[in-house]
C-alpha positions in Angstrom: 200.2 63.9 49.7 197.1 65.6 50.9 195.6 68.2 48.4 194.9 71.4 50.3 191.4 72.3 49.3 188.0 72.1 51.0 186.5 69.2 49.1 184.8 67.7 52.1 183.0 68.8 55.2 185.2 70.8 57.6 185.5 68.2 60.4 186.3 65.5 57.8 188.8 67.9 56.1 190.6 68.3 59.4 190.6 64.5 60.1 192.1 63.8 56.7 194.7 66.5 57.0 195.8 65.1 60.4 195.8 61.6 59.0 198.0 62.4 56.0 200.4 64.3 58.3 200.8 61.1 60.4 201.1 58.9 57.4 204.0 61.0 56.1 205.7 60.4 59.4 205.0 56.7 59.6 208.3 54.8 59.7 209.3 52.2 57.2 208.8 49.4 56.7 205.1 49.7 56.6 203.2 47.3 58.9 201.2 44.6 57.1 198.1 44.5 59.3 196.6 47.6 60.9 193.7 47.6 63.4 191.5 50.8 63.4 189.6 51.5 66.6 186.4 53.5 66.3 186.4 54.0 62.6 183.0 55.9 62.7 181.9 56.6 59.2 184.9 54.9 57.6 186.3 58.2 56.2 189.8 57.4 57.4 189.6 53.7 56.7 189.7 54.1 52.9 192.8 56.3 53.2 194.5 53.8 55.5 193.7 51.0 53.1 195.6 52.8 50.4 198.7 52.9 52.6 198.7 49.6 54.5 198.4 46.0 53.1 195.5 45.1 55.4 193.3 47.4 57.4 190.6 46.1 59.8 188.2 48.9 60.8 186.1 48.4 63.9 183.3 50.4 65.5 180.9 49.6 68.3 178.1 51.7 66.8 178.8 51.9 63.0 177.4 55.0 61.2 177.9 53.5 57.8 178.3 50.2 56.0 181.5 49.5 54.1 183.7 46.5 53.2 185.7 44.9 56.0 183.9 46.8 58.8 183.7 44.7 62.0 181.3 45.7 64.7 183.3 45.4 67.9 183.8 46.8 71.4 187.4 48.1 71.9 187.1 46.8 75.5 186.6 43.2 74.2 188.1 42.7 70.8 187.2 39.6 68.7 190.7 38.9 67.6 193.4 36.4 68.6 196.6 37.5 70.2 199.5 39.0 68.2 197.3 39.8 65.2 198.3 43.3 64.4 201.6 45.2 64.0 199.9 48.6 63.8 196.9 50.1 65.6 195.3 53.5 65.0 192.5 55.6 66.5 191.4 59.2 65.9 189.8 60.9 68.9 188.4 57.7 70.2 190.1 56.7 73.5 188.7 59.6 75.4 185.2 58.2 74.8 185.9 54.7 76.2 184.5 54.0 79.6 187.0 51.4 80.7 190.2 52.6 79.2 192.4 50.1 81.1 190.4 47.2 79.6 190.8 48.7 76.1 194.5 49.2 76.5 194.9 45.6 77.8 193.0 44.3 74.8 195.2 46.4 72.5 198.3 44.9 74.2 196.9 41.4 73.7 196.0 41.6 70.0 199.3 43.5 69.0 202.7 42.1 68.1 205.7 42.9 70.2 207.0 45.4 67.6 203.6 47.1 67.2 203.3 50.8 66.4 200.2 52.4 67.8 199.1 56.0 66.9 196.3 57.5 68.9 195.1 61.1 68.5 193.4 62.9 71.4 192.2 66.4 72.2 194.5 68.6 74.4 193.9 71.0 77.3 194.1 73.8 74.7 191.2 72.3 72.8 189.3 72.1 76.1 190.2 75.7 76.9 189.0 76.8 73.5 185.7 75.1 74.1 185.1 77.7 76.9 186.8 80.7 75.2 184.9 80.4 71.9 181.6 79.3 73.4 180.2 82.8 73.5 180.8 83.1 69.7 179.1 79.7 69.2 176.1 80.8 71.4 175.7 84.1 69.5 175.7 82.3 66.2 173.1 79.8 67.4 170.9 82.7 68.6 171.2 84.5 65.2 170.3 81.3 63.4 167.3 80.8 65.7 166.0 84.3 65.0 166.3 83.8 61.3 164.5 80.4 61.3 161.6 81.8 63.4 161.1 84.9 61.3 157.7 84.4 59.5 157.7 84.7 55.7 155.0 86.9 54.2 153.6 84.1 52.1 154.3 81.2 54.4 151.7 79.2 56.1 152.0 78.1 59.8 153.0 74.6 58.8 156.1 76.0 57.1 157.5 77.6 60.2 159.9 75.9 62.6 158.3 74.7 65.8 159.2 77.1 68.7 159.6 74.3 71.1 162.1 72.5 68.9 164.0 75.7 68.2 164.1 76.6 71.9 165.4 73.2 72.8 168.3 73.5 70.3 169.4 76.8 71.7 169.1 75.6 75.3 171.4 72.8 74.5 174.1 75.3 73.4 173.9 77.5 76.6 176.8 75.8 78.2 179.7 73.7 76.8 179.2 69.9 76.8 181.6 67.3 78.1 183.3 65.8 75.1 184.3 62.4 76.4 183.3 60.1 79.3 184.6 62.3 82.1 182.1 63.2 84.9 182.9 66.9 84.9 184.7 69.5 82.9 187.4 69.7 85.5 188.0 65.9 85.2 188.1 66.2 81.5 190.5 69.1 81.6 192.9 67.0 83.7 192.5 63.9 81.6 193.4 65.8 78.4 196.9 66.6 79.7 199.8 64.9 78.0 201.3 63.5 81.2 197.9 61.9 82.0 197.9 59.9 78.8 201.5 59.0 79.1 200.8 57.6 82.5 197.9 55.6 81.3 199.8 54.1 78.5 202.8 53.3 80.7 200.6 51.6 83.4 199.2 49.3 80.7 202.4 48.1 79.2 203.1 50.7 76.6 205.5 53.7 76.3 205.0 56.9 74.4 208.0 57.3 72.0 206.9 60.4 70.1 204.2 63.0 70.0 202.9 64.9 66.9 201.0 68.1 67.3 198.1 68.4 64.8 196.1 71.4 63.6 194.9 74.1 65.8 191.1 74.4 65.8 188.1 75.1 68.0 185.2 72.7 68.8 182.6 74.9 67.1 183.7 74.9 63.4 184.7 78.6 63.5 186.4 80.0 60.4 186.4 76.7 58.5 189.1 76.3 55.8 190.8 79.6 56.8 194.1 80.5 58.3 195.6 77.0 57.8 199.2 78.2 57.8 198.5 80.1 61.0 196.7 77.1 62.5 199.7 74.9 61.7 202.2 77.4 63.2 200.1 77.7 66.4 200.0 73.9 66.8 203.8 73.6 66.4 204.5 76.3 68.9 202.2 76.8 71.9 198.7 75.8 71.2 198.2 72.2 69.9 194.6 71.2 70.0 195.1 67.6 69.0 198.1 65.5 69.9 199.0 62.2 68.3 200.7 59.7 70.6 203.1 57.3 69.0 203.2 54.3 71.3 205.3 51.2 71.5 204.8 48.0 73.5 206.9 47.1 76.6 207.3 43.4 76.4 206.2 41.8 79.6 208.2 39.0 81.2 
């Protein structure tokens, strides 16, 4: 069970909380071989390895080196068919350009009784990106002001370059597109539950269950606080991340 204390960076903390909630719900018997798509820094891979007999983490642009990591594109996986009876990804699929190719690959490498779990942001997360952006911008401006204040004993070389600081603030003036959508409107539409269910269905899968994960904003506001409230919000009206439990429809 996950120990509820901030022992890691806030985004990592949320990812671990979400994962352990999903592991608690994972049905028995446990799958023998799990494929992880987009493992990133491998934070979740080690926890998955404690739970499953075999975990194969993959990443197209690895941010860290760790045992068993395979550099691979989810749109063209280097595995034979029917290799995995479990597949997991954490906020990855919304970043894949050719989602249909990826889902077809996942279908090919998975067994007929595979359980896939994919977590993705929701329209509430996207809405919060705009609602909380003024707070994020205000905080960025305050930090910029503090960095550029000259110290009485500092030399010029110790001060932050104005151009660099200005660029960092300019980059926060408007929300960014999170995934591979061409516009915020497209992204808002693609974060809907029925959009994901349709994409899974059209590629040979069916969503059998959904788990709503912790309520949070994109800007690390109030880290480690109000966790019970966040959980209550996620379970009622405002889930920010949804985990899709997906099974395979066997093709004739």
